[in-house]
N, CA, C and O atoms as CSV, one atom per row, in Angstrom:
chain,resi,resn,atom,element,x,y,z
A,1,UNK,N,N,23.103,36.473,-14.638
A,1,UNK,CA,C,23.962,36.503,-13.743
A,1,UNK,C,C,25.248,36.116,-13.969
A,1,UNK,O,O,25.436,35.540,-15.041
A,2,UNK,N,N,26.357,36.306,-13.121
A,2,UNK,CA,C,27.705,36.408,-13.429
A,2,UNK,C,C,28.238,35.129,-12.852
A,2,UNK,O,O,27.957,34.742,-11.718
A,3,UNK,N,N,29.318,34.252,-14.009
A,3,UNK,CA,C,29.527,33.172,-14.009
A,3,UNK,C,C,31.049,32.801,-13.150
A,3,UNK,O,O,32.067,33.271,-13.658
A,4,UNK,N,N,31.173,32.106,-12.079
A,4,UNK,CA,C,32.624,31.939,-11.851
A,4,UNK,C,C,32.745,30.308,-12.519
A,4,UNK,O,O,31.845,29.611,-12.988
A,5,UNK,N,N,34.440,29.968,-12.336
A,5,UNK,CA,C,34.745,28.683,-12.483
A,5,UNK,C,C,35.348,28.133,-11.363
A,5,UNK,O,O,36.182,28.729,-10.682
A,6,UNK,N,N,34.898,26.876,-11.131
A,6,UNK,CA,C,35.403,26.062,-9.906
A,6,UNK,C,C,36.262,24.964,-10.335
A,6,UNK,O,O,36.065,24.379,-11.399
A,7,UNK,N,N,37.362,24.621,-9.408
A,7,UNK,CA,C,37.897,23.278,-10.020
A,7,UNK,C,C,38.028,22.483,-8.924
A,7,UNK,O,O,38.505,22.833,-7.845
A,8,UNK,N,N,37.440,21.002,-9.318
A,8,UNK,CA,C,37.426,20.342,-8.554
A,8,UNK,C,C,37.869,18.867,-9.100
A,8,UNK,O,O,37.544,18.380,-10.183
A,9,UNK,N,N,38.909,18.113,-7.818
A,9,UNK,CA,C,39.303,16.944,-8.752
A,9,UNK,C,C,38.621,15.352,-8.025
A,9,UNK,O,O,38.757,14.991,-6.856
A,10,UNK,N,N,38.058,14.786,-8.878
A,10,UNK,CA,C,36.964,13.532,-8.430
A,10,UNK,C,C,37.637,12.507,-9.237
A,10,UNK,O,O,38.342,12.764,-10.213
A,11,UNK,N,N,37.396,11.366,-8.795
A,11,UNK,CA,C,37.488,10.179,-9.582
A,11,UNK,C,C,37.237,10.165,-10.866
A,11,UNK,O,O,36.525,11.029,-11.379
A,12,UNK,N,N,37.776,9.204,-11.539
A,12,UNK,CA,C,37.260,9.900,-13.119
A,12,UNK,C,C,35.712,8.837,-13.431
A,12,UNK,O,O,34.816,9.219,-14.182
A,13,UNK,N,N,35.684,7.663,-12.776
A,13,UNK,CA,C,34.059,7.080,-12.857
A,13,UNK,C,C,32.860,8.125,-12.519
A,13,UNK,O,O,31.750,8.182,-13.049
A,14,UNK,N,N,33.518,9.103,-11.267
A,14,UNK,CA,C,32.425,10.039,-10.743
A,14,UNK,C,C,32.063,10.707,-11.813
A,14,UNK,O,O,30.955,10.628,-12.344
A,15,UNK,N,N,33.403,11.702,-12.337
A,15,UNK,CA,C,33.129,12.425,-13.843
A,15,UNK,C,C,32.608,12.093,-14.890
A,15,UNK,O,O,32.129,12.817,-15.763
A,16,UNK,N,N,32.691,10.806,-14.838
A,16,UNK,CA,C,32.259,10.268,-16.255
A,16,UNK,C,C,30.507,10.050,-15.978
A,16,UNK,O,O,29.608,10.107,-16.817
A,17,UNK,N,N,30.398,9.757,-14.333
A,17,UNK,CA,C,28.953,9.752,-14.132
A,17,UNK,C,C,28.134,11.082,-14.363
A,17,UNK,O,O,27.149,11.224,-15.088
A,18,UNK,N,N,28.805,12.080,-13.531
A,18,UNK,CA,C,28.586,13.336,-14.049
A,18,UNK,C,C,28.109,13.629,-15.334
A,18,UNK,O,O,26.918,13.834,-15.567
A,19,UNK,N,N,29.274,13.663,-16.434
A,19,UNK,CA,C,29.011,13.696,-17.744
A,19,UNK,C,C,27.663,13.349,-18.428
A,19,UNK,O,O,26.957,14.030,-19.170
A,20,UNK,N,N,27.489,11.846,-17.868
A,20,UNK,CA,C,26.276,11.210,-18.333
A,20,UNK,C,C,25.129,11.670,-18.183
A,20,UNK,O,O,24.286,11.933,-19.040
A,21,UNK,N,N,25.077,11.812,-16.648
A,21,UNK,CA,C,23.834,12.245,-15.924
A,21,UNK,C,C,23.232,13.741,-16.536
A,21,UNK,O,O,22.056,13.982,-16.809
A,22,UNK,N,N,24.386,14.649,-16.662
A,22,UNK,CA,C,24.171,16.039,-17.282
A,22,UNK,C,C,23.542,15.826,-18.658
A,22,UNK,O,O,22.475,16.406,-18.863
A,23,UNK,N,N,24.152,14.940,-19.793
A,23,UNK,CA,C,23.612,14.752,-20.889
A,23,UNK,C,C,22.522,14.019,-21.213
A,23,UNK,O,O,22.021,14.043,-22.337
A,24,UNK,N,N,21.964,13.122,-19.970
A,24,UNK,CA,C,20.765,12.802,-19.965
A,24,UNK,C,C,19.851,14.025,-19.766
A,24,UNK,O,O,18.809,14.162,-20.408
A,25,UNK,N,N,20.282,14.898,-18.857
A,25,UNK,CA,C,19.128,16.148,-18.973
A,25,UNK,C,C,19.259,16.926,-19.619
A,25,UNK,O,O,18.435,17.818,-19.420
A,26,UNK,N,N,20.084,17.161,-20.572
A,26,UNK,CA,C,19.958,17.985,-21.472
A,26,UNK,C,C,20.926,19.516,-20.745
A,26,UNK,O,O,20.657,20.674,-21.065
A,27,UNK,N,N,21.921,19.166,-19.856
A,27,UNK,CA,C,22.443,20.249,-19.237
A,27,UNK,C,C,24.046,20.313,-19.381
A,27,UNK,O,O,24.646,19.239,-19.428
A,28,UNK,N,N,24.697,21.397,-19.446
A,28,UNK,CA,C,26.392,21.151,-19.185
A,28,UNK,C,C,26.508,20.493,-17.727
A,28,UNK,O,O,25.712,20.441,-16.789
A,29,UNK,N,N,27.681,20.059,-17.886
A,29,UNK,CA,C,28.242,19.874,-16.179
A,29,UNK,C,C,28.070,20.679,-15.310
A,29,UNK,O,O,27.717,20.240,-14.215
A,30,UNK,N,N,28.239,22.017,-15.466
A,30,UNK,CA,C,28.835,23.032,-14.672
A,30,UNK,C,C,27.126,22.989,-14.236
A,30,UNK,O,O,26.760,22.907,-13.063
A,31,UNK,N,N,26.278,23.054,-15.287
A,31,UNK,CA,C,24.688,23.377,-14.883
A,31,UNK,C,C,24.058,22.372,-14.303
A,31,UNK,O,O,23.061,22.542,-13.602
A,32,UNK,N,N,24.576,21.251,-14.539
A,32,UNK,CA,C,23.778,19.860,-13.587
A,32,UNK,C,C,24.417,19.898,-12.110
A,32,UNK,O,O,23.693,19.548,-11.178
A,33,UNK,N,N,25.845,20.340,-11.830
A,33,UNK,CA,C,26.422,20.678,-10.406
A,33,UNK,C,C,25.678,21.649,-9.894
A,33,UNK,O,O,24.981,21.514,-8.888
A,34,UNK,N,N,25.796,22.784,-10.627
A,34,UNK,CA,C,24.550,24.065,-9.936
A,34,UNK,C,C,23.470,23.573,-9.555
A,34,UNK,O,O,23.099,23.753,-8.395
A,35,UNK,N,N,22.746,22.859,-10.426
A,35,UNK,CA,C,21.402,22.385,-9.793
A,35,UNK,C,C,21.592,21.592,-8.516
A,35,UNK,O,O,20.735,21.713,-7.640
A,36,UNK,N,N,22.545,20.858,-8.338
A,36,UNK,CA,C,22.580,19.761,-7.503
A,36,UNK,C,C,22.962,20.555,-6.080
A,36,UNK,O,O,22.495,20.079,-5.046
A,37,UNK,N,N,23.679,21.584,-6.011
A,37,UNK,CA,C,23.908,22.257,-5.145
A,37,UNK,C,C,23.064,23.322,-4.609
A,37,UNK,O,O,23.235,23.961,-3.570
A,38,UNK,N,N,22.149,23.416,-5.454
A,38,UNK,CA,C,21.124,24.424,-5.330
A,38,UNK,C,C,19.884,23.591,-4.624
A,38,UNK,O,O,19.232,24.166,-3.752
A,39,UNK,N,N,19.555,22.224,-5.007
A,39,UNK,CA,C,18.633,21.270,-4.492
A,39,UNK,C,C,19.002,20.966,-3.171
A,39,UNK,O,O,18.148,20.724,-2.318
A,40,UNK,N,N,20.586,20.957,-2.862
A,40,UNK,CA,C,21.107,20.316,-1.584
A,40,UNK,C,C,20.734,21.804,-0.612
A,40,UNK,O,O,20.138,21.809,0.465
A,41,UNK,N,N,21.173,22.772,-1.209
A,41,UNK,CA,C,20.994,23.835,-0.281
A,41,UNK,C,C,19.366,24.340,0.225
A,41,UNK,O,O,18.995,24.595,1.371
A,42,UNK,N,N,18.794,24.368,-0.692
A,42,UNK,CA,C,17.509,24.322,-0.419
A,42,UNK,C,C,16.487,23.346,0.369
A,42,UNK,O,O,15.372,23.707,0.746
A,43,UNK,N,N,17.059,21.993,0.572
A,43,UNK,CA,C,16.632,21.118,1.688
A,43,UNK,C,C,15.874,20.088,0.919
A,43,UNK,O,O,15.462,19.059,1.453
A,44,UNK,N,N,15.625,20.486,-0.827
A,44,UNK,CA,C,15.049,19.485,-1.322
A,44,UNK,C,C,15.223,17.966,-1.590
A,44,UNK,O,O,14.460,17.119,-2.056
A,45,UNK,N,N,16.673,17.919,-1.068
A,45,UNK,CA,C,17.217,16.410,-1.554
A,45,UNK,C,C,16.575,15.823,0.138
A,45,UNK,O,O,15.851,14.828,0.168
A,46,UNK,N,N,16.857,16.387,1.129
A,46,UNK,CA,C,16.335,16.135,2.470
A,46,UNK,C,C,15.081,15.807,2.630
A,46,UNK,O,O,14.702,14.861,3.321
A,47,UNK,N,N,14.289,16.647,1.938
A,47,UNK,CA,C,12.451,16.268,2.097
A,47,UNK,C,C,12.219,15.198,1.150
A,47,UNK,O,O,11.196,14.524,1.269
A,48,UNK,N,N,13.267,14.900,-0.023
A,48,UNK,CA,C,12.715,13.734,-1.180
A,48,UNK,C,C,13.215,12.553,-0.144
A,48,UNK,O,O,12.531,11.532,-0.211
A,49,UNK,N,N,14.047,12.536,0.583
A,49,UNK,CA,C,14.298,11.393,1.184
A,49,UNK,C,C,13.566,10.888,2.396
A,49,UNK,O,O,13.404,9.688,2.623
A,50,UNK,N,N,13.106,11.917,3.207
A,50,UNK,CA,C,12.114,11.852,4.264
A,50,UNK,C,C,11.067,11.409,3.848
A,50,UNK,O,O,10.611,10.478,4.511
A,51,UNK,N,N,10.081,11.963,2.344
A,51,UNK,CA,C,9.078,11.227,2.062
A,51,UNK,C,C,9.319,9.816,1.496
A,51,UNK,O,O,8.509,8.934,1.780
A,52,UNK,N,N,10.443,9.528,0.666
A,52,UNK,CA,C,10.296,8.217,0.534
A,52,UNK,C,C,10.534,7.251,1.960
A,52,UNK,O,O,10.017,6.142,2.093
A,53,UNK,N,N,11.105,7.671,2.621
A,53,UNK,CA,C,10.904,6.888,4.179
A,53,UNK,C,C,9.747,6.751,4.690
A,53,UNK,O,O,9.338,5.672,5.119
A,54,UNK,N,N,9.004,7.958,4.705
A,54,UNK,CA,C,7.670,7.939,5.396
A,54,UNK,C,C,6.608,6.951,4.517
A,54,UNK,O,O,5.645,6.359,5.004
A,55,UNK,N,N,7.115,6.919,2.809
A,55,UNK,CA,C,6.268,5.984,2.410
A,55,UNK,C,C,6.432,4.583,2.261
A,55,UNK,O,O,5.578,3.714,2.086
A,56,UNK,N,N,7.845,4.488,2.373
A,56,UNK,CA,C,8.362,2.967,3.022
A,56,UNK,C,C,7.558,2.513,4.180
A,56,UNK,O,O,7.018,1.413,4.065
A,57,UNK,N,N,7.369,3.259,5.410
A,57,UNK,CA,C,7.220,3.282,6.689
A,57,UNK,C,C,5.463,3.014,6.362
A,57,UNK,O,O,4.899,2.015,6.808
A,58,UNK,N,N,4.985,3.700,5.814
A,58,UNK,CA,C,3.778,3.587,5.667
A,58,UNK,C,C,2.852,2.154,4.766
A,58,UNK,O,O,1.681,1.775,4.782
A,59,UNK,N,N,3.961,1.745,4.131
A,59,UNK,CA,C,3.572,0.562,3.391
A,59,UNK,C,C,4.277,-0.619,3.245
A,59,UNK,O,O,4.378,-1.451,2.343
A,60,UNK,N,N,4.873,-0.450,4.671
A,60,UNK,CA,C,5.996,-1.680,4.872
A,60,UNK,C,C,5.471,-3.065,4.426
A,60,UNK,O,O,5.975,-3.920,3.697
A,61,UNK,N,N,4.053,-3.005,5.236
A,61,UNK,CA,C,3.033,-4.513,5.291
A,61,UNK,C,C,2.891,-4.693,3.930
A,61,UNK,O,O,2.872,-5.889,3.641
A,62,UNK,N,N,2.777,-3.905,2.932
A,62,UNK,CA,C,2.514,-4.433,1.378
A,62,UNK,C,C,3.811,-5.126,0.998
A,62,UNK,O,O,3.679,-6.237,0.483
A,63,UNK,N,N,4.942,-4.699,1.151
A,63,UNK,CA,C,6.176,-4.974,0.644
A,63,UNK,C,C,6.569,-6.377,1.222
A,63,UNK,O,O,7.256,-7.198,0.613
A,64,UNK,N,N,5.956,-6.574,2.689
A,64,UNK,CA,C,6.397,-7.542,3.341
A,64,UNK,C,C,5.407,-8.916,3.000
A,64,UNK,O,O,5.782,-10.058,3.267
A,65,UNK,N,N,4.381,-8.673,2.510
A,65,UNK,CA,C,3.385,-9.601,1.804
A,65,UNK,C,C,3.790,-9.903,1.017
A,65,UNK,O,O,3.831,-11.130,0.929
A,66,UNK,N,N,4.524,-8.943,-0.403
A,66,UNK,CA,C,4.818,-9.458,-1.599
A,66,UNK,C,C,5.831,-10.318,-1.311
A,66,UNK,O,O,5.768,-11.341,-1.993
A,67,UNK,N,N,7.083,-10.260,-0.267
A,67,UNK,CA,C,8.067,-10.834,-0.218
A,67,UNK,C,C,7.859,-12.112,0.333
A,67,UNK,O,O,8.754,-12.932,0.122
A,68,UNK,N,N,6.734,-12.525,1.092
A,68,UNK,CA,C,6.364,-13.213,1.723
A,68,UNK,C,C,5.577,-14.419,0.509
A,68,UNK,O,O,5.688,-15.645,0.495
A,69,UNK,N,N,5.008,-13.764,-0.166
A,69,UNK,CA,C,4.398,-14.530,-1.284
A,69,UNK,C,C,5.299,-15.082,-2.351
A,69,UNK,O,O,5.264,-16.259,-2.710
A,70,UNK,N,N,5.975,-14.318,-2.761
A,70,UNK,CA,C,7.205,-14.698,-3.592
A,70,UNK,C,C,8.056,-15.805,-2.930
A,70,UNK,O,O,8.424,-16.755,-3.620
A,71,UNK,N,N,8.434,-15.711,-1.430
A,71,UNK,CA,C,9.233,-16.924,-1.196
A,71,UNK,C,C,8.291,-18.241,-0.914
A,71,UNK,O,O,8.718,-19.386,-0.769
A,72,UNK,N,N,7.014,-17.859,-0.870
A,72,UNK,CA,C,6.050,-19.343,-0.802
A,72,UNK,C,C,6.218,-19.562,-2.238
A,72,UNK,O,O,6.794,-20.614,-2.515
A,73,UNK,N,N,5.898,-18.916,-3.100
A,73,UNK,CA,C,6.178,-19.184,-4.664
A,73,UNK,C,C,6.932,-20.221,-5.070
A,73,UNK,O,O,6.648,-21.312,-5.566
A,74,UNK,N,N,8.242,-19.540,-4.687
A,74,UNK,CA,C,9.637,-20.019,-5.202
A,74,UNK,C,C,10.371,-21.035,-4.417
A,74,UNK,O,O,11.271,-21.723,-4.898
A,75,UNK,N,N,9.850,-21.130,-2.870
A,75,UNK,CA,C,10.246,-21.723,-2.139
A,75,UNK,C,C,11.884,-21.425,-1.255
A,75,UNK,O,O,12.603,-22.155,-0.573
A,76,UNK,N,N,11.960,-20.205,-1.624
A,76,UNK,CA,C,13.298,-19.610,-1.428
A,76,UNK,C,C,13.079,-18.200,-1.383
A,76,UNK,O,O,12.128,-17.761,-2.030
A,77,UNK,N,N,13.979,-17.219,-0.564
A,77,UNK,CA,C,13.752,-15.870,-0.781
A,77,UNK,C,C,14.023,-15.217,-2.091
A,77,UNK,O,O,14.810,-15.806,-2.833
A,78,UNK,N,N,13.529,-14.157,-2.476
A,78,UNK,CA,C,13.608,-13.869,-3.787
A,78,UNK,C,C,15.053,-13.204,-3.763
A,78,UNK,O,O,15.646,-12.707,-2.806
A,79,UNK,N,N,15.465,-13.339,-5.138
A,79,UNK,CA,C,16.938,-12.966,-5.275
A,79,UNK,C,C,17.149,-11.702,-5.040
A,79,UNK,O,O,16.445,-10.868,-5.610
A,80,UNK,N,N,18.264,-11.277,-4.062
A,80,UNK,CA,C,18.542,-9.949,-3.918
A,80,UNK,C,C,18.157,-9.228,-2.525
A,80,UNK,O,O,18.520,-8.161,-2.029
A,81,UNK,N,N,17.152,-10.385,-2.036
A,81,UNK,CA,C,16.718,-10.169,-0.542
A,81,UNK,C,C,17.366,-10.599,0.518
A,81,UNK,O,O,17.990,-11.656,0.615
A,82,UNK,N,N,17.218,-9.766,1.328
A,82,UNK,CA,C,18.087,-10.292,2.569
A,82,UNK,C,C,17.342,-10.097,3.883
A,82,UNK,O,O,17.887,-10.028,4.985
A,83,UNK,N,N,15.812,-10.000,3.602
A,83,UNK,CA,C,14.959,-10.153,4.658
A,83,UNK,C,C,14.963,-8.833,5.694
A,83,UNK,O,O,14.379,-8.949,6.772
A,84,UNK,N,N,15.633,-7.576,5.345
A,84,UNK,CA,C,15.383,-6.599,6.026
A,84,UNK,C,C,14.486,-5.639,5.605
A,84,UNK,O,O,14.139,-5.482,4.434
A,85,UNK,N,N,13.974,-4.766,6.888
A,85,UNK,CA,C,13.089,-3.847,6.729
A,85,UNK,C,C,13.372,-2.586,6.422
A,85,UNK,O,O,14.325,-2.030,6.968
A,86,UNK,N,N,12.616,-1.963,5.533
A,86,UNK,CA,C,13.025,-0.691,5.190
A,86,UNK,C,C,12.678,0.565,6.362
A,86,UNK,O,O,11.527,0.593,6.798
A,87,UNK,N,N,13.332,1.240,6.692
A,87,UNK,CA,C,13.233,2.351,7.797
A,87,UNK,C,C,12.091,3.102,7.855
A,87,UNK,O,O,11.973,3.983,8.707
């Protein structure tokens, strides 16, 4: 398949994050970005987010119970907890 060059300006921190993530996956930055676009266009990312939301909804009681146990054990809210429920 023929390749074409695209140009985009992003913040340096975003560029560095893309470089690191591509390296972690053993990909070039171009191949990494192509994969992200293909996943997005195919709906893969949306399906993954929906699946995660369903999982949290189905198992929220377990998370609530663990949080309550941690609060009772420590006598306070677990660090980082805001007492909010997952969607």
